[in-house]
Backbone and ligand atoms as CSV (ligand in chain L), in Angstrom:
chain,resi,resn,atom,element,x,y,z
A,1,MET,N,N,67.472,115.599,72.274
A,1,MET,CA,C,68.008,114.732,73.271
A,1,MET,C,C,67.218,114.855,74.607
A,2,PRO,N,N,67.161,113.864,75.432
A,2,PRO,CA,C,67.791,112.547,75.222
A,2,PRO,C,C,67.053,111.640,74.224
A,3,ARG,N,N,67.757,110.658,73.808
A,3,ARG,CA,C,67.112,109.644,72.991
A,3,ARG,C,C,67.034,108.395,73.825
A,4,ILE,N,N,65.865,107.645,73.633
A,4,ILE,CA,C,65.594,106.494,74.405
A,4,ILE,C,C,65.307,105.347,73.443
A,5,THR,N,N,65.930,104.162,73.759
A,5,THR,CA,C,65.557,103.003,72.956
A,5,THR,C,C,64.611,102.065,73.751
A,6,PHE,N,N,63.458,101.792,73.184
A,6,PHE,CA,C,62.561,100.847,73.798
A,6,PHE,C,C,62.606,99.505,73.010
A,7,ILE,N,N,62.709,98.428,73.789
A,7,ILE,CA,C,62.836,97.060,73.146
A,7,ILE,C,C,61.590,96.288,73.558
A,8,GLN,N,N,60.887,95.810,72.463
A,8,GLN,CA,C,59.686,95.016,72.786
A,8,GLN,C,C,60.079,93.559,73.185
A,9,PRO,N,N,59.158,92.842,73.783
A,9,PRO,CA,C,59.507,91.491,74.170
A,9,PRO,C,C,59.955,90.584,73.112
A,10,ASP,N,N,59.585,90.913,71.882
A,10,ASP,CA,C,60.061,90.035,70.708
A,10,ASP,C,C,61.396,90.525,70.197
A,11,GLY,N,N,61.967,91.594,70.813
A,11,GLY,CA,C,63.310,92.022,70.476
A,11,GLY,C,C,63.295,93.268,69.522
A,12,ALA,N,N,62.171,93.590,68.949
A,12,ALA,CA,C,62.108,94.740,68.134
A,12,ALA,C,C,62.423,96.003,68.951
A,13,ALA,N,N,63.293,96.825,68.422
A,13,ALA,CA,C,63.734,98.035,69.095
A,13,ALA,C,C,63.407,99.289,68.279
A,14,GLU,N,N,63.100,100.319,68.978
A,14,GLU,CA,C,62.909,101.615,68.323
A,14,GLU,C,C,63.568,102.678,69.237
A,15,THR,N,N,64.318,103.566,68.627
A,15,THR,CA,C,64.953,104.647,69.317
A,15,THR,C,C,64.317,105.951,69.018
A,16,LEU,N,N,63.849,106.654,70.167
A,16,LEU,CA,C,62.934,107.800,69.998
A,16,LEU,C,C,63.644,109.040,70.524
A,17,ASP,N,N,63.237,110.128,69.949
A,17,ASP,CA,C,63.689,111.447,70.467
A,17,ASP,C,C,62.732,111.861,71.606
A,18,ALA,N,N,63.281,112.048,72.789
A,18,ALA,CA,C,62.471,112.467,73.921
A,18,ALA,C,C,62.658,113.864,74.301
A,19,ALA,N,N,63.162,114.680,73.432
A,19,ALA,CA,C,63.404,116.085,73.760
A,19,ALA,C,C,62.172,116.819,74.321
A,20,GLY,N,N,62.328,117.526,75.427
A,20,GLY,CA,C,61.240,118.299,75.985
A,20,GLY,C,C,60.267,117.529,76.770
A,21,LEU,N,N,60.430,116.246,76.900
A,21,LEU,CA,C,59.371,115.433,77.552
A,21,LEU,C,C,59.921,115.069,79.020
A,22,PRO,N,N,59.040,115.080,80.046
A,22,PRO,CA,C,59.451,114.955,81.386
A,22,PRO,C,C,59.957,113.552,81.840
A,23,THR,N,N,59.295,112.532,81.296
A,23,THR,CA,C,59.599,111.217,81.770
A,23,THR,C,C,59.702,110.216,80.588
A,24,ALA,N,N,60.313,109.025,80.801
A,24,ALA,CA,C,60.378,108.002,79.854
A,24,ALA,C,C,58.973,107.609,79.443
A,25,MET,N,N,58.016,107.587,80.340
A,25,MET,CA,C,56.619,107.183,79.946
A,25,MET,C,C,56.098,108.155,78.956
A,26,HIS,N,N,56.369,109.466,79.156
A,26,HIS,CA,C,55.871,110.437,78.198
A,26,HIS,C,C,56.402,110.230,76.814
A,27,ALA,N,N,57.626,109.828,76.767
A,27,ALA,CA,C,58.327,109.554,75.445
A,27,ALA,C,C,57.650,108.375,74.772
A,28,ALA,N,N,57.353,107.298,75.521
A,28,ALA,CA,C,56.682,106.180,75.006
A,28,ALA,C,C,55.321,106.504,74.454
A,29,VAL,N,N,54.521,107.257,75.247
A,29,VAL,CA,C,53.166,107.574,74.862
A,29,VAL,C,C,53.207,108.515,73.593
A,30,ARG,N,N,54.095,109.446,73.612
A,30,ARG,CA,C,54.130,110.443,72.576
A,30,ARG,C,C,54.423,109.755,71.201
A,31,HIS,N,N,55.212,108.675,71.289
A,31,HIS,CA,C,55.549,107.966,70.048
A,31,HIS,C,C,54.808,106.618,69.821
A,32,ASP,N,N,53.685,106.439,70.657
A,32,ASP,CA,C,52.827,105.293,70.445
A,32,ASP,C,C,53.528,103.975,70.571
A,33,VAL,N,N,54.470,103.862,71.532
A,33,VAL,CA,C,55.148,102.637,71.782
A,33,VAL,C,C,54.200,101.568,72.246
A,34,ALA,N,N,54.205,100.426,71.637
A,34,ALA,CA,C,53.292,99.375,71.956
A,34,ALA,C,C,53.566,98.802,73.344
A,35,GLY,N,N,52.576,98.280,74.007
A,35,GLY,CA,C,52.760,97.579,75.285
A,35,GLY,C,C,53.025,98.420,76.499
A,36,LEU,N,N,52.710,99.736,76.318
A,36,LEU,CA,C,52.940,100.688,77.508
A,36,LEU,C,C,51.862,101.741,77.516
A,37,PRO,N,N,50.630,101.263,77.922
A,37,PRO,CA,C,49.463,102.153,77.874
A,37,PRO,C,C,49.447,103.291,78.833
A,38,ALA,N,N,50.157,103.132,79.954
A,38,ALA,CA,C,50.283,104.285,80.968
A,38,ALA,C,C,48.934,104.864,81.225
A,39,GLU,N,N,48.063,104.060,81.688
A,39,GLU,CA,C,46.632,104.393,81.811
A,39,GLU,C,C,46.383,105.516,82.816
A,40,CYS,N,N,47.193,105.720,83.861
A,40,CYS,CA,C,46.914,106.786,84.784
A,40,CYS,C,C,47.623,108.088,84.465
A,41,GLY,N,N,48.358,108.164,83.332
A,41,GLY,CA,C,48.925,109.364,82.834
A,41,GLY,C,C,50.072,109.823,83.715
A,42,GLY,N,N,50.692,108.897,84.492
A,42,GLY,CA,C,51.891,109.247,85.284
A,42,GLY,C,C,51.622,109.574,86.744
A,43,GLN,N,N,50.479,109.129,87.252
A,43,GLN,CA,C,50.154,109.341,88.660
A,43,GLN,C,C,50.696,108.208,89.600
A,44,CYS,N,N,51.345,107.237,89.090
A,44,CYS,CA,C,51.926,106.192,89.824
A,44,CYS,C,C,50.899,105.336,90.531
A,45,ILE,N,N,49.781,105.040,89.848
A,45,ILE,CA,C,48.784,104.248,90.386
A,45,ILE,C,C,48.262,103.149,89.542
A,46,CYS,N,N,48.649,103.089,88.287
A,46,CYS,CA,C,48.129,102.093,87.382
A,46,CYS,C,C,49.040,100.913,87.023
A,47,VAL,N,N,50.297,101.148,87.166
A,47,VAL,CA,C,51.374,100.120,86.904
A,47,VAL,C,C,51.183,99.521,85.505
A,48,THR,N,N,50.821,100.403,84.553
A,48,THR,CA,C,50.831,99.871,83.131
A,48,THR,C,C,51.843,100.688,82.295
A,49,CYS,N,N,52.894,101.010,83.046
A,49,CYS,CA,C,54.010,101.715,82.307
A,49,CYS,C,C,55.385,101.049,82.723
A,50,MET,N,N,55.291,99.732,83.096
A,50,MET,CA,C,56.494,99.121,83.526
A,50,MET,C,C,57.507,98.920,82.423
A,51,VAL,N,N,58.790,99.042,82.792
A,51,VAL,CA,C,59.910,98.722,81.941
A,51,VAL,C,C,61.018,98.048,82.725
A,52,ASP,N,N,61.884,97.348,82.078
A,52,ASP,CA,C,63.044,96.806,82.605
A,52,ASP,C,C,64.236,97.627,82.055
A,53,VAL,N,N,64.922,98.176,82.968
A,53,VAL,CA,C,66.106,99.062,82.608
A,53,VAL,C,C,67.264,98.200,82.230
A,54,ALA,N,N,67.860,98.451,81.089
A,54,ALA,CA,C,69.078,97.746,80.708
A,54,ALA,C,C,70.083,97.805,81.858
A,55,LEU,N,N,70.679,96.638,82.136
A,55,LEU,CA,C,71.476,96.551,83.363
A,55,LEU,C,C,72.651,97.529,83.385
A,56,ASP,N,N,73.201,97.908,82.239
A,56,ASP,CA,C,74.309,98.861,82.289
A,56,ASP,C,C,73.855,100.270,82.593
A,57,TRP,N,N,72.541,100.499,82.470
A,57,TRP,CA,C,71.945,101.830,82.805
A,57,TRP,C,C,71.469,101.953,84.204
A,58,LEU,N,N,71.252,100.811,84.881
A,58,LEU,CA,C,70.673,100.852,86.265
A,58,LEU,C,C,71.495,101.799,87.222
A,59,PRO,N,N,72.766,101.700,87.279
A,59,PRO,CA,C,73.514,102.588,88.220
A,59,PRO,C,C,73.363,104.039,87.877
A,60,ARG,N,N,72.957,104.442,86.678
A,60,ARG,CA,C,72.912,105.798,86.286
A,60,ARG,C,C,71.597,106.446,86.553
A,61,LEU,N,N,70.604,105.644,86.993
A,61,LEU,CA,C,69.284,106.169,87.327
A,61,LEU,C,C,69.161,106.375,88.801
A,62,PRO,N,N,68.449,107.393,89.220
A,62,PRO,CA,C,68.158,107.511,90.630
A,62,PRO,C,C,67.274,106.332,91.088
A,63,PRO,N,N,67.459,105.873,92.293
A,63,PRO,CA,C,66.653,104.693,92.787
A,63,PRO,C,C,65.138,105.011,92.745
A,64,ALA,N,N,64.387,103.912,92.677
A,64,ALA,CA,C,62.979,104.068,92.711
A,64,ALA,C,C,62.587,104.568,94.120
A,65,GLY,N,N,61.535,105.361,94.161
A,65,GLY,CA,C,61.048,105.959,95.474
A,65,GLY,C,C,60.119,104.947,96.122
A,66,PRO,N,N,59.801,105.264,97.340
A,66,PRO,CA,C,58.896,104.328,98.123
A,66,PRO,C,C,57.566,104.063,97.527
A,67,ASP,N,N,56.920,105.039,96.901
A,67,ASP,CA,C,55.558,104.895,96.316
A,67,ASP,C,C,55.759,103.942,95.088
A,68,GLU,N,N,56.742,104.155,94.291
A,68,GLU,CA,C,57.009,103.297,93.095
A,68,GLU,C,C,57.264,101.917,93.535
A,69,LEU,N,N,58.068,101.706,94.476
A,69,LEU,CA,C,58.348,100.345,94.958
A,69,LEU,C,C,57.107,99.637,95.530
A,70,ASP,N,N,56.364,100.435,96.218
A,70,ASP,CA,C,55.091,99.835,96.843
A,70,ASP,C,C,54.171,99.325,95.668
A,71,MET,N,N,53.995,100.198,94.664
A,71,MET,CA,C,53.075,99.862,93.574
A,71,MET,C,C,53.600,98.619,92.867
A,72,LEU,N,N,54.881,98.512,92.551
A,72,LEU,CA,C,55.419,97.426,91.913
A,72,LEU,C,C,55.303,96.138,92.806
A,73,ALA,N,N,55.616,96.258,94.016
A,73,ALA,CA,C,55.531,95.057,94.953
A,73,ALA,C,C,54.096,94.616,95.093
A,74,ASP,N,N,53.122,95.503,95.174
A,74,ASP,CA,C,51.711,95.144,95.345
A,74,ASP,C,C,51.240,94.459,94.056
A,75,THR,N,N,51.727,94.827,92.913
A,75,THR,CA,C,51.335,94.236,91.630
A,75,THR,C,C,51.974,92.966,91.311
A,76,LEU,N,N,53.305,92.868,91.578
A,76,LEU,CA,C,54.059,91.720,91.147
A,76,LEU,C,C,54.355,90.737,92.307
A,77,GLY,N,N,54.154,91.199,93.525
A,77,GLY,CA,C,54.524,90.300,94.659
A,77,GLY,C,C,55.984,90.490,95.075
A,78,THR,N,N,56.753,90.790,94.170
A,78,THR,CA,C,58.234,91.086,94.384
A,78,THR,C,C,58.696,92.070,93.294
A,79,VAL,N,N,59.746,92.767,93.509
A,79,VAL,CA,C,60.226,93.750,92.584
A,79,VAL,C,C,61.422,93.207,91.876
A,80,PRO,N,N,61.404,92.812,90.612
A,80,PRO,CA,C,62.662,92.453,89.915
A,80,PRO,C,C,63.605,93.592,89.923
A,81,PRO,N,N,64.919,93.253,90.001
A,81,PRO,CA,C,65.945,94.337,90.183
A,81,PRO,C,C,65.937,95.448,89.237
A,82,ALA,N,N,65.580,95.176,87.923
A,82,ALA,CA,C,65.661,96.236,86.907
A,82,ALA,C,C,64.309,96.788,86.616
A,83,ARG,N,N,63.246,96.438,87.317
A,83,ARG,CA,C,61.922,96.876,86.972
A,83,ARG,C,C,61.685,98.157,87.527
A,84,ARG,N,N,61.045,99.095,86.701
A,84,ARG,CA,C,60.729,100.428,87.046
A,84,ARG,C,C,59.371,100.813,86.501
A,85,LEU,N,N,58.813,101.858,87.025
A,85,LEU,CA,C,57.679,102.534,86.326
A,85,LEU,C,C,58.300,103.660,85.523
A,86,SER,N,N,58.040,103.597,84.205
A,86,SER,CA,C,58.625,104.582,83.387
A,86,SER,C,C,58.191,106.013,83.649
A,87,CYS,N,N,57.027,106.104,84.221
A,87,CYS,CA,C,56.498,107.467,84.553
A,87,CYS,C,C,57.272,108.095,85.664
A,88,GLN,N,N,58.122,107.282,86.439
A,88,GLN,CA,C,58.904,107.832,87.452
A,88,GLN,C,C,60.373,107.957,87.072
A,89,ILE,N,N,60.704,107.714,85.852
A,89,ILE,CA,C,61.994,107.964,85.293
A,89,ILE,C,C,62.090,109.333,84.665
A,90,ARG,N,N,62.560,110.254,85.412
A,90,ARG,CA,C,62.648,111.601,84.899
A,90,ARG,C,C,63.790,111.785,83.932
A,91,LEU,N,N,63.549,112.412,82.803
A,91,LEU,CA,C,64.560,112.518,81.784
A,91,LEU,C,C,65.498,113.717,82.000
A,92,GLU,N,N,66.725,113.493,81.737
A,92,GLU,CA,C,67.714,114.576,81.847
A,92,GLU,C,C,68.827,114.236,80.844
A,93,PRO,N,N,69.623,115.204,80.477
A,93,PRO,CA,C,70.595,115.002,79.358
A,93,PRO,C,C,71.525,113.788,79.633
A,94,GLY,N,N,71.789,113.477,80.884
A,94,GLY,CA,C,72.745,112.355,81.152
A,94,GLY,C,C,72.086,111.010,80.815
A,95,LEU,N,N,70.867,110.998,80.472
A,95,LEU,CA,C,70.204,109.761,80.171
A,95,LEU,C,C,70.118,109.571,78.624
A,96,ASP,N,N,70.804,110.393,77.892
A,96,ASP,CA,C,70.782,110.124,76.409
A,96,ASP,C,C,71.379,108.752,76.180
A,97,GLY,N,N,70.529,107.957,75.419
A,97,GLY,CA,C,70.947,106.606,75.065
A,97,GLY,C,C,70.391,105.522,75.938
A,98,LEU,N,N,69.525,105.982,76.898
A,98,LEU,CA,C,68.931,105.000,77.820
A,98,LEU,C,C,68.165,103.927,76.976
A,99,VAL,N,N,68.357,102.692,77.597
A,99,VAL,CA,C,67.654,101.493,76.973
A,99,VAL,C,C,66.664,100.894,77.907
A,100,LEU,N,N,65.444,100.823,77.531
A,100,LEU,CA,C,64.377,100.168,78.335
A,100,LEU,C,C,63.639,99.043,77.671
A,101,ARG,N,N,63.487,97.909,78.311
A,101,ARG,CA,C,62.803,96.814,77.746
A,101,ARG,C,C,61.378,96.760,78.314
A,102,ILE,N,N,60.410,96.506,77.398
A,102,ILE,CA,C,59.030,96.450,77.795
A,102,ILE,C,C,58.699,95.018,78.168
A,103,PRO,N,N,58.116,94.790,79.316
A,103,PRO,CA,C,57.901,93.460,79.721
A,103,PRO,C,C,56.673,92.883,78.918
A,104,PRO,N,N,56.498,91.618,78.883
A,104,PRO,CA,C,55.404,90.925,78.156
A,104,PRO,C,C,53.923,91.322,78.623
A,105,THR,N,N,53.841,91.644,79.857
A,105,THR,CA,C,52.574,92.036,80.470
A,105,THR,C,C,52.742,93.248,81.329
A,106,GLN,N,N,51.701,94.032,81.447
A,106,GLN,CA,C,51.627,95.177,82.344
A,106,GLN,C,C,50.800,94.914,83.531
A,107,GLY,N,N,50.796,95.824,84.546
A,107,GLY,CA,C,49.992,95.558,85.765
A,107,GLY,C,C,48.542,95.498,85.565
L,1,LIG,S1,S,51.562,105.743,84.085
L,1,LIG,FE1,FE,50.369,104.832,85.701
L,1,LIG,S2,S,51.884,104.149,87.118
L,1,LIG,FE2,FE,53.056,104.999,85.502
């Protein structure tokens, strides 16, 4: 635990074991989740690890930090309310069952 479900733009979902991994991005990369290349390896500079957090999970995540928000705003022009960088979502037992949607394009 925790387990994370990633949902592709076409609706295909896969639930993965993220045990021992520090962030949601690490879980995606470890399991070769498509559409999430995470090119900078979690340095918060590439914006190729974007996800949309399922709305019922949003209140359970710590808010995005200023660096994360700046990177998203610089890339997208505005920050959609559920959009996050998965490398900035630190995993903890309370996030077991987290659902993340992968957007059609990355930064
Ligand atoms: S992995 Fe590069 S910003 Fe998240």
